[in-house]
N, C-alpha and C positions, 0 to 999 in steps of 0.2 A: 780591935784595930787601934793602931797608934796614929797620932796626928801626922806623922811623916808619910804614912801610907796614903793619906788623902792628897798628898802633893804629887803623886804619880798621875799622869794624864788620863789613863784608862779609868782609874778609880774616881778621879775628880769628875769626869764626864758622866760616869754612871751615877754618882751621888747627885749631880745636878739634875739629871733626867728623872731620877726617882723622886726628888724633892718637887720638881715641876709637876709630875703626874699626881703626886699626893696632895698638892696644894690647890684648893678650889680657885683661889685668886690667880695663881699662875696659869691654871688651865683656861680661865676666862680671858686672861691677857693674851695667851697664845692663840686662842680661838679667834679673838678680835683681830689679832695681827694677821692670821691666815685669811680671814674674810676680807680685810682691807687689801691685803696683798693680792688676792685673787681678783678682786674688783679692779685693782690697778692694772694687772696683767690683761684682763679682758678689755679695759678701756684703751690701753696702749695697742693691743692687737687690732681693735676696731679702727683706731686712728690710722694705723699703718696700712690696713686694708683699704680704707677710704682714700688715702693719699695715693696708693698704687693704682686704684681704679681711676682716679682723676688724671694721673699721669698717662695711663693707657688711653683714656678718652681724648686727651690733648694731642697725643701722638697720632691717633686715628684721624682727628680733625685736620691736623697739619698734613697728613698724607692725602686726605681728600682734597684739600685746597691745592696741594701741589699737582695732583692728578688733573684737576680742573684747569689749572694754569697751563699745563702741558697740552691738554686737549685744545684749549683756546689758541695756543701758539701754533699747533698743527693746523687748525682750521684757518688761521690767518695766513700761514705759509701756503696752504692749498689755494686760497683766494688770490694771493699774490701770483702764484704760479699760473692760475687760470687767466688772470689779467695780462700777464706777460705773453702767454700763448695767444690770446685773442688779439693783442696788439701786434704781435709779429705776424699773425695770419692776415690781419687787415693791411699791414704794410706790404705783404707779399702780393696781395690782390690788387692794390692800387698801383697804377703805372707811375714810374719815376720820371721826373721832368729833367 
């Protein structure tokens, strides 16, 4: 093979792969890179999952708080309605002067 043949992309990539497979130092470096890369991917996925769970929990708490607020408002409205009915009933039973 001539030197110009190595300048073709297919042959250059093949030569680089063969050199990496044949070299113990290159294999060690590739292996370390893969291990660190996988550890990074796992850490990132764990962080994203944790963040998503925290967001979900926050949304759930906000929904619960809103539900309680609405229930309190409904209770207050019913109490006010009861008070209005009681007052109008007592006014109807008392003679007017």
